[in-house]
FIDREN-918688 format. One record per residue: x, z, y of N, C-alpha, C, CB in turn. Coordinates in steps of 0.2 Angstrom, whole numbers, plus 2048, in hexadecimal, padded with zeros to 3 digits. Glycine has a CB too. Layout:
<atoms>
XZYXZYXZYXZY/...
</atoms>
This chain:
<atoms>
C19AFC2DCC1EAFC2D7C25AF92D9C1CAF72D1/C2AAFC2D8C31AFA2DAC36AFB2D4C33AFF2E0/C3BAF72D5C41AF82D0C46AFC2D4C44AF12CE/C48B022D1C4BB072D5C52B092D1C47B0D2D6/C57B092D4C5EB0B2D2C5EB122D4C64B072D3/C5DB172D0C5DB1E2D2C63B222CEC56B222D0/C67B242D2C6EB272CFC71B2C2D4C72B212CE/C76B2E2D1C7BB332D5C82B302D6C7BB3A2D2/C85B322DBC8CB2F2DCC90B352DFC8BB292E1/C97B342DEC9CB382E1C9CB352E9CA3B382DE/C9FB392EDCA0B362F4CA4B302F4CA4B3C2F8/CA8B2F2F0CACB282F0CA9B232EBCB3B2A2ED/CA3B242E9C9FB1E2E6CA0B1D2DFCA1B182E9/CA1B232DBCA1B222D4C9BB262D0CA8B252D1/C99B232CBC94B262C7C96B2A2C1C8FB212C5/C9CB282BFC9FB2C2BACA7B2C2BBC9EB2A2B2/CABB312B9CB2B312BACB5B2D2B4CB5B382BA/CBCB2D2B4CC0B292B0CBEB2B2A8CC7B292B1/CBDB312A7CBBB332A0CB4B3229ECBDB3B2A0/CB0B2F2A3CA9B2E2A1CA5B342A2CA8B2A29B/CA7B392A6CA4B3F2A6CA0B402ACCAAB452A6/C9BB442ABC96B462B1C97B4D2B3C8FB442AF/C9CB502B1C9DB572B2C9CB592BACA3B5A2B0/C9FB542BEC9FB552C5C98B552C8CA3B4F2C8/C93B522C4C8CB512C6C88B572C3C89B4B2C3/C89B592BDC84B5E2BAC86B652BBC85B5D2B2/C8CB662BFC8EB6D2C1C8BB6E2C8C95B6D2C1/C87B6A2CBC85B6B2D2C7EB6E2D2C85B642D6/C7CB712D7C75B742D9C71B6E2DBC75B792DE/C6BB6D2D7C66B682D9C5FB6B2D7C68B612D6/C5AB692DBC53B6B2D9C50B652D7C50B6E2E0/C4FB652D0C4BB5F2CDC45B5D2D0C4BB602C6/C41B622D3C3BB622D6C3BB612DDC36B672D4/C41B612E0C41B612E8C42B592EAC47B642EA/C44B592F1C44B522F4C4AB4E2F0C47B532FB/C48B482EFC4CB432EBC4DB462E4C53B422EE/C4AB4B2E1C4BB4D2DBC48B492D5C47B542DA/C4BB4A2CFC49B462CAC42B462C8C4DB482C4/C3FB4C2C8C38B4D2C5C33B492C9C36B542C6/C33B492D0C2FB442D4C30B3D2D2C2FB462DB/C37B3B2D2C38B342D1C36B322CAC40B332D1/C37B362C5C35B342BEC2EB332BDC38B392B9/C2AB372C1C23B372C0C20B302C2C1FB3C2C5/C24B2C2C6C22B252C8C25B202C4C24B242CF/C29B212BFC2CB1C2BBC28B1A2B5C33B1F2B9/C28B142B4C24B112AFC28B0E2A9C1FB0C2B1/C2EB0C2ABC33B092A6C3AB0A2A8C31B022A5/C3FB0A2A4C46B0B2A6C4AB072A2C48B132A5/C50B062A5C55B012A2C5CB042A4C55AFA2A4/C60B0429FC67B072A0C6CB0329CC68B0E29D/C72B0429DC78B00299C7AB04293C7EAFF29E/C7EB0128FC80B04289C84B0A28AC84AFF285/C88B0A28FC8CB10290C88B16292C91B0F296/C83B15296C7FB1B298C7BB1D292C7AB1829E/C78B1928EC75B1B288C79B1F283C72B14284/C7FB1C282C84B2027EC86B27281C8BB1C27D/C86B27288C88B2E28BC82B33289C89B2D293/C7CB3028AC76B34288C76B36281C6FB30289/C78B3227CC78B34275C7DB39274C7AB2E271/C83B39277C88B3E276C86B4527AC8FB3B279/C83B44280C83B4A284C7CB4D284C84B4928B/C77B49281C70B4C281C6DB4A27AC6BB4A287/C70B4C275C6EB4926EC67B4C26CC72B4B269/C64B48268C5DB4A265C58B45267C5BB51269/C52B47268C4CB4326AC4DB3F270C45B4726A/C4BB39271C4BB35277C48B3927CC48B2E276/C4BB3A282C48B3E287C43B3B28CC4EB4128B/C42B3428BC3EB31290C37B2F28CC41B2B293/C32B30290C2BB2D28DC2AB2628FC26B32290/C2DB23294C2CB1D296C30B18291C2FB1C29D/C2DB12291C30B0C28DC38B0B290C2DB0628E/C3CB0B28BC43B0B28DC47B0528AC47B1128B/C4CB0228EC50AFD28CC57AFF28DC4EAF6290/C5CAFC288C63AFD289C66AF6289C66B01283/C6AAF428EC6DAEE28EC73AEE28AC6FAEC296/C73AEB284C79AEB280C79AE527BC79AF127C/C7FAE3279C80ADE273C80AE226DC86ADA275/C80AE826DC81AEC267C7AAF1265C87AF1268/C75AED263C6FAF1261C70AF725DC6AAEC25F/C75AF7259C76AFC254C78B03257C7CAFA24F/C79B0325EC7AB09261C74B0E262C7EB08268/C6EB0B261C68B0F262C67B1425DC62B0A263/C66B1A25EC65B1F259C5FB1F256C66B2625D/C5EB20250C58B2124CC53B2524FC59B23245/C4DB22250C48B26253C47B2525BC49B2D252/C4CB2225EC4CB21265C48B1B266C53B20268/C42B1B26AC3EB1526CC41B11271C37B1826D/C46B0E270C4AB0A275C4BB03272C51B0E276/C4AAFF277C4BAF8276C51AF5278C45AF3279/C55AF1275C5BAEF277C5AAE827AC61AEF272/C5EAE627FC5EADF282C65ADD283C59ADF288/C66AD6282C6DAD3283C6BACC286C71AD227D/C6CACC28DC6AAC6290C6AAC7298C63AC328E/C67AC229BC66AC22A2C61AC72A4C65ABB2A5/C63ACC2A9C5EAD12ABC58ACE2AEC61AD62AF/C58AC82B1C53AC52B4C4DAC42AFC55ABE2B8/C4FAC22A9C4BAC12A4C47AC72A2C4EABE29E/C4BACD2A2C48AD32A0C44AD62A5C4EAD829E/C45AD52ABC42AD82B1C3AAD82B0C44AD62B7/C37AD22AFC30AD22AEC2DAD62A8C2EACA2AD/C31AD62A3C2FADB29DC2FAE22A0C34ADA297/C34AE42A3C34AEB2A6C2EAEC2AAC3BAEC2AA/C2DAE82AFC27AE92B4C21AE92B0C27AE32B9/C20AE52ABC1AAE52A7C19AEC2A3C19ADF2A2/C1FAEE2A0C1FAF529DC1DAFA2A2C25AF6299/C20AFA2A8C1FAFF2ADC18B002AFC23AFE2B3/C13AFB2AEC0CAFB2AFC0BAFE2B6C09B002AA/C0EAFB2BBC0CAFD2C2C10B022C5C05AFF2C3/C15B052C1C19B0B2C3C20B082C4C19B112BE/C25B0C2C6C2CB092C8C2FB082C1C2FB0E2CC/C34B032C2C39B022BDC40B062BFC3BAFA2BC/C42B0A2BBC48B0E2BDC4EB0A2B9C48B152BA/C53B082BEC59B052BBC5EB0C2BBC5CB002C0/C5EB0F2B5C62B152B4C69B142B6C61B172AD/C6CB0E2B4C73B0D2B5C76B0B2AEC77B132B8/C7DB0C2AEC81B0D2B4C82B072B9C88B0E2B1/C87B082BDC88B042C3C88AFC2C1C8EB052C6/C8BAFA2BBC8BAF32B9C84AF12B8C90AF32B3/C80AF52B5C79AF32B3C75AF22BAC76AF82AF/C76AF72BEC73AF62C5C75AF02C9C74AFD2C9/C7CAEE2C8C7FAE92CBC7CAE22C9C86AE82CA/C7AAE22C2C77ADC2BFC70ADB2C2C76ADC2B8/C6CAE02C3C66AE02C6C66ADE2CDC62AE62C5/C6BAE12D1C6BAE02D8C6EAD92D9C70AE52DB/C72AD72D5C75AD02D6C6FACB2D5C7AACE2D1/C6AACC2D1C64AC82D0C5FAC92D5C62AC92C9/C60ACD2DAC5BACF2DFC55AD32DCC58AC92E2/C56AD72D7C51ADA2D4C50AE22D5C51ADA2CC/C55AE52D9C55AEC2DBC51AEC2E2C5CAEF2DB/C4CAF02E2C48AF12E8C4BAF72ECC41AF22E7/C4DAFC2E9C4FB022ECC55B052E8C4AB072EC/C59B082ECC5FB0C2E9C5EB132ECC66B092EB/C5EB182E7C5EB1F2E9C64B222E6C57B222E7/C68B252EBC6EB282E9C6FB2F2EBC74B242EB/C70B342E7C72B3B2E9C79B3C2E8C6EB402E4/C7CB3D2EEC84B3D2EFC86B452EEC86B3B2F5/C8AB462E9C8DB4C2E7C93B4E2ECC90B4D2E0/C94B542EEC9AB562F2CA1B562EFC99B5C2F5/CA3B502ECCA9B4F2E9CABB482E9CA9B522E2/CB2B472E8CB4B402E7CB8B402E0CB9B3E2EC/CB7B3A2DDCBAB3A2D6CC1B362D6CB5B372D1/CC2B312DBCC8B2D2DBCC7B272D7CCDB312D9/CC4B272D1CC3B212CDCBDB232C8CCAB1F2CA/CBCB1D2C5CB6B1E2C0CB2B182C0CB2B242C1/CACB182BECA7B122BFCA3B132C6CA2B132B9/CA3B0D2C9CA0B0D2D0C99B0D2CFCA2B062D3/C96B102D5C8EB112D5C8BB0A2D5C8DB152DB/C8EB052D9C8BAFE2D9C91AF92DBC85AFE2DF/C94AF72D6C9AAF32D7C99AEB2D9C9EAF32D0/C95AEA2DEC95AE42E1C93AE52E8C90ADF2DD/C93AE02ECC91AE02F3C8AADF2F4C95ADB2F8/C86AE32F7C7FAE22F8C7EAE52FFC7BAE62F3/C78AE4301C75AE6308C6FAEA307C74AE030D/C6EAF030BC69AF430AC67AF7311C6AAFA305/C60AF9311C5EAFC318C5CB03316C58AF831A/C5FB0831AC5EB0F319C56B1131AC63B1331D/C53B14316C4CB16317C4BB1D317C48B13311/C4FB21314C4EB29314C54B2C312C48B2A30F/C55B32315C5BB36313C58B3D312C60B36318/C5CB4130EC5AB4830DC5FB4C30AC54B49309/C5EB52308C62B56304C5FB5A2FFC65B5C309/C62B5A2F9C60B5E2F3C66B622F0C5DB592EE/C65B682F1C6BB6D2EEC71B6B2F2C6BB6C2E7/C76B692EDC7DB672F0C7DB602F2C82B692EB/C78B5C2F1C78B552F2C75B522F8C74B522EC/C78B4D2FBC76B49301C72B432FDC7BB47306/C6CB422FFC68B3D2FCC66B37300C62B402F8/C66B312FEC64B2B302C60B262FEC6AB28305/C5BB23301C57B1E2FEC58B18303C4FB202FE/C5AB12300C5BB0C303C56B07300C62B09303/C54B02304C50AFD301C54AF6302C49AFC304/C53AF22FEC56AEB2FEC56AE8305C54AE62F9/C5BAE5308C5BAE230EC55ADD30FC61ADF310/C53ADA30AC4DAD530AC47AD930CC4CAD2303/C46ADF30CC40AE330EC41AE6315C3FAE9309/C47AE5318C48AE831EC42AE6323C4FAE6321/C3FAEB327C3AAEA32BC33AEA328C3BAE332F/C33AEB321C2CAEB31EC2BAF231CC2CAE7318/C25AF331AC23AFA318C25AFC310C1BAFB319/C29AF730DC2AAF8306C2EAFF306C2FAF2303/C2EB02300C31B082FFC2DB0E300C37B09304/C30B14300C2BB1A301C2CB1D307C2EB1F2FB/
</atoms>
């Protein structure tokens, strides 16, 4: 079981552009079942956590039933943003307090830090992110929300390609020289 920040990024390190758009990402060729693809990753996820901006983006761009089967949390001080019928729990507090709840809910599977970057930074600053998996799109955005807006250290474990994306898996530097990771 690991806590994994699985995401995509522009070449210059942004997860969304200034307009909070993912058009730069969703217009690219990718094989969801291929190397570093979403399907294999999602099969190993037991619980997930995201920020309010990510949740609101999902509400706007993928309306309807909640798309995840796993227990889900949204970090927010505004619990009223959760849509009726979405089995989502809100949390406002220190992510270190939430982490053990996420691990228990994951029941031996991975915890997915969906993002955005600020949420991932909270978990990383607390030493709670074990792996970072990033698929880099062949574009730069110039500005927007950073993929991980704080200084951290990682050890490269695996690289690959999926469609238009260059993909990399890093493990936290505290695991360097161990067999942790995939």
